[in-house]
N, C-alpha and C positions, 0 to 999 in steps of 0.2 A: 803656582808651585814655586816659582822663583822668589816671589815675595815671602812665602813661608820659609824657604831656606835662608833667605836674607835675615828674617826675624830670628831664626834659630842661631845663626852665626853671631848676630848682635847680642842676643840673650846670653849665649855662652861666653862671649867676650866680657859682657858686663858682670856676669857672675864670677868669672875668674879673677876679677879685681877685688872681690870680697870673699876670700877663701874661708875666713872664720865664720862668717854668716852662713855660707853654703854648707860647711861641715856641720854646724849646729842644727840648721834646718833639716838637712837630709837625715842625720842621725835621729833627730826627734821624730821625724816622719817614719823612718824605718822601724823604730821601736814600737811606735803606736800602731802602725799598719801591721807589722809582723806579729805582735802579740794578739791583736784583734783577729787577724787571719788564722792564727793558731787556735784561738778559742772557737772560731767559726768551724774550723776543721773538726775539732772534737765534738761540737754540737751537731754538726752534720752527720757524723758517724753514729752518735749515741741517741740524739733526740729527734732528728729530722728524718733520717733514712729508715724506711720501713723494713721489717723483717721479710725474708723471702718465703712468706707463707700466705695463704689466702685469708683475707679478712682477719688480720691479726688481733683486732680489738674484740673479737668474739671467741678467742681462745682463752680458757681459764684453767688454772691449776688449783687442785683442792686437797685439803688435809684437815685433820681434827685439831682441836685446841682445848686446853683446860678452861673451865668456866671463868677463872680469874686471869686468863690469858698469859699465864706464866710459863706454859710449856706446850709445845706442839707434839702431835701424835700422828704417825703415819697410818696408812691403810695396811691391813693384811691382805693377802691374795684373795681369800674368800670374800671379805668385805668389799674389796674393789670390784670383783666380778658381780656380786649381788647388787651393788649400787649401780653398776653399768646396766643391769637388766631392769632395774626399777625406775631409773631417772626419767623424768619427762622434761626437765629444763635443758638437758643436753641432748643433742642429736647424734653425736658420736663421742665415744669414750675410749681412752687408752690408758696405760700406766707405765711407769718407769721407776727405777731404783730411787728410793728416798735419799740415798747418800750421793746421788749424782754420778759423775764420771770418776771412776777409780783407776789408778795406774795399773797397767798390765804389761809385763815384759813380752815382747813380740819378736819372733824369729822369722826373718825373710831371707831365705838362702843362708849365707854365712853371717849375716848381720843381725844383731840383737838390739832392739831399741825399746824404750819405755813409752807406750802410748796410753791415753786415758780412754777407757771403755765405758760406755753407757749401755746398760741393759734395759731394753724397752720391749713393749708388746708389739706384735706384728702390725697393729693398726696405728702405731704412733705417727707415721708420716702421713697416713690417710687423714687422721684427725687434724694435723697441722695444715694439710693442704700444700705440702712442700713437694716440689718436683725435682728430681735429680739433674745434675749437670751432665753426668755420664751414667749410663746403665739404668738401673732401676732402684726403687726404694724397697724397704722391707715390706712384707705382706703378711696377712693373717696366717697363711700357710707356712710361714717360716718359724712360727713359735709352737708348733705341735710336735708331739712325740715322733721321733724318727725323721724329722726334717733335717736336711743337710745344713751344717753350720755355715752361715753366711754373715757378711758384715758390709756396712756402708761407711765410706770414709768421709770425714769432714773435708772441706776445701783446704783448710790450713794444713792438715796432716798430709793430704795429697800433694801439696806443694813442697812441704818441708821434708817429708820422709820419702816420697816417691818421685820428687822432682817434676810434678805435674805431668807424668807419663800418661798419655791418652790410651795406652794399651794396658793399663793396670788391671782392667776388668778380667776376671778369671784367674788372677794370680792367687796362690794360696799362701797364707801366713799362719804360723803356729804360735799359740800362747805357750810360753815357756813353762809356766807353773802347772796348769791343768791339762796341757797337751791337747788343746782343741785346735783342729786344723780348719780355719775359716777361709772361705772363698770370697774374694772381693767382688761384689755385684753392682756397686754403685758409688758415685761421688756426689755429695750434696753441694749446692751453690754456696758461694762466699756469703757470710752473714748469718748462717744458721749455726748458732752456738748455744744449743740447749740440749740437755743440761750443760751449764757453763763449763767450758774447758774440754768438751768432748772431742776426741780424735777419731773415734769410730763408734758406730751404733751396732749392737748385736742383739738378736732377738732373745727374749726370755724363753727358755725351754724348761720343762719340768726339772731337769737336773741343776739348773742355775737360777731358779726363781728366787729373787731376794725376799727376805723375810718382811721387809718394810718397803712400802711403795707410796709414790705420789700418784694421784689420778689427774689426768689432763683431758679436757673435753672441749667440744665446740658448742656454744650456746645455740639452742633451737631458735627458730624464727619467733620474734616477739618476746623472747625471754631475756632477762638481765642477770648480771652476776648476783644480785641480791636474791633473785628467785632460786638460783642454784644453791646459795648459802642457806636459805630457809629449808630447802629440800634436804640438804646434807645434814643439817642439825636434826631434823625430824628423823632421818635415817639412823643417826647415831643413837637417838633416844628411843628407838623402837623397842618392843619387848625382846629381850635377849641382848640388846645393845651390841657393842663391838667388843673386841678382846680387851679394850681398855676400860670398859664399863659403859654406863648409859648417860653420863652427865657431860659428855663432850659437846662442844659447839662446832659447827662447820665453819671453815675458813675458805674463801674463794677469792683469788686474785687474777686479774687479767695478765696474760703472758708478758706484754710489753712492760707493764708496771713491775712485774716480778723480776724481769731481767735487769731493769735499771735499778730497782731496789732503792737503797738510801742515796744512790749517786745522783738521782734526778734533782733534788733540791740544791745539792752542792753545785751541780752543773749550771743551774739557773742563776745562782748567786755569782758563779764564776763568769758567766756570760754578761751579767749586769755590770760586774766590775770591769770587764774588758770594754764594754760600751762607755763606761765612765772614763776609762783611760784614754780611749780614742777621742772623746770630747775634750779632755784636758790637752791632748796632743794638738788638736785643731786650734784650740785657744792659744796655746803657746806659739805655734807657728804663725797664727794670725798676728800675734803681738810682735814677733820678729819681723814680719813683713811690714807692719805699721812703722816700726822703728826705722827700718831701712828706707821706707817710703818718705818719712820725714827728712832723713838725711839726704835724699835725692831731689828735694824740692828745687834747689838751684839748677841741678842738671836738667830736670824736666823743663824748667823755665827757659834755659838756653836752647833746648831742642825746639821748643815752641817758637822762640824768637827766630830760629833759623828756618822756620817754615813747616815744621812737623805739625800735622793736625792733631786734634784731640783723639780722634779715632786711632791714628797711628801710634800715639803714645800708649793708649789703653791696650792695643793689640800687643805691643812690645812687652808691657808689664805682664800681661796674661801669658805670653810665651815663656817668659822667665819663670813664672809660677808653675807652668806646666812642666818645664824642665826639672824643677825641684821635685815636683810630685812624682814624675817618672823615675827619677833617681831614687827617691825615698821608697817608691813602690817596689822597684826591682830589688833593692837591698832588703826591703821588708819581707819579700818572699823568702829570701835566704834566712832571715831571722825566724820566720814562721816554720820553715822546714826544720831548722835546728830545735826550735821550741817543741815541735810535735815529737821529734825523736826523744828529747829529754822527758817529755810527759809519758810517752809509751814505756820508756826504760824504767822510770821511777813511779809509775802509777800504782796505787794501792791494789791489793789482790782482788778486791771486790769490783773493780771497774770492768764492765763487759766489753766485748767486741774490739779489743785492743788491736787486733790484726787488721781491722778495717780503718783505723785512724791514720790517714795519709793524705797528703796534698794531692787533689785530683782536679778534674776539669771544673766541677762545681765550685771548689774552693778557689780556683784561679779566677772564675767569674766574680766571686765574692770579693777577692782581693782587688780586682779592677774597679769594682763598684766603690770599695772603700777608698781607693786611691783617687777616684774621680771626685769624691766628696772633699 
């Protein structure tokens, strides 16, 4: 331990005599490590972290499409129910509003706020295999005539609007426009953001059934998305067809692919660019160290002449490099945190799961790994 402390003191003293080199090396490392860590943070939230549902890759969303693929068509309620009864490729089926989560003015006591409501069938969470963080999920009995109006909050709305209050269950909120008094029965876990931007899910009841619907289902054992697509196309082209006619083709996408949408290729390119930037950073710092090493040849020769062994010299140089890496890594974390905040603030509207993009323990481990390189 004494030898280590001595090496650190000598390394600090040596680096203090070259402030220009230290500043350049640390800033170069900080920018490279910081931006690479920021990209890893985004990739962890959007690409690597799985949704809080069961077997996410077996969840599919279905709709119709014109033969020339120029226009998409939703299900009507009758078609959605009929397909749910006939399908063999899906083991469970639910539906939700084709237009996603819509803004709804909500009154809670004396406070009025605008939350985004998604209307879903009672089987929605059962199909997803999503379990609530608090309370219960919606059930099939919640979307029948005469059922008491209930809702389930998203994690984000629970935190923002209700301050994460664990006693929120049982509280009533009133929709300001149509005067529906909903009772809060559950809170879903962080990461469940579907339809995108949902603040709360409420059951579809006969008085609020949307005209246009998406169907969501769970693939049966041994079935693939292509099987569901063929089955849906045959359903649309059956005698009588749908309300849109008989020439539609079925479209089926897995839920993870649909959530990421067009952002996945961009994120992959973004990650590749960050990797290239990190490589360039390492090359630049290596060049700086090489130049400094050449300038210290005489100093190292003097140390050797005074009795310092080759091992001692190598350990001393490694200690100096470690001090630079630690300084660059610490400053890089600050750069990463700032870059993540900027990304979240200015991200395009189509980027999902923005509230989950934050520096966490996984990211810190990644930053340590990058710094070690």
